[in-house]
C-alpha positions, 0 to 999 in steps of 0.5 A: 814530941813532934818537931813542931811541938819542939819548936814551940817549946823552944820558942822558935818560929820558923821564918818565911823561906827566902827567895833564891838569889839565883836559878835554883830552889831553896830545897829538893826532895828526893826519895826519903831525903831533902837536900837544902841549897846553901842557907844564909842567915837572912832575917826578913830577907836582910843579912844581920851582918856581912864580912869575914869572920876572925878576931879583930877590927872590922871583922865578924866576931866568932861568937856572932858568926856562931849565931849566924850559923844557927839562923842559917840552920833555921832557914834550912829547916824552913826550906826543907819543911816547905817541900815535904808538907811541913816540919813534922814530916822531917825526921832527922838530919843526916849531913850539914856542910857549913861554910865560914867566910874567914880571914886566912889565920882564922881556924875556928870554923868548927866552933862557928858551925856548932851554932847550926849543929847545936840548933839542929840537936835542939830541934830533932833530939838524937835524930838531929845528930849528923855528920858534918863538914866546916869549911873556911872560904874566902868569900860567900854570896852577898858577903855573908859570913856563913852559909849552911847546907843540910840533908834532912831525912823525911817520913815516906 
């Protein structure tokens, strides 16, 4: 099954690639790899939530942040597809780096970034299995709770 067929079967539409918030491109092709810039969980250009991830009042719940990581990965797929002539030219995932803006006592960053990893596995199957880092940080651009970078393999 192609990636686009798999997305359709999952009921997932690729979002429009977000306009960069700075002097960079959303994705860059190099040989048989596509590197994405850090992707935020933007939906129609808007963050669904802002703030730090953690347990407690006025914090982004980890379960919500996990969904935002999933949205970030979906935005990464769209960015990568935009530079390789479509999603079906993406053949797999090598590496995911996930950043979670979290309070100091929160240690559940891997669980949050599982949202991205699981989506990539659902979309790419075994080719979506990847190496990964999940890092806690004090703040992310636009006060986003998560940011995800992905390195994809490409058919050459």
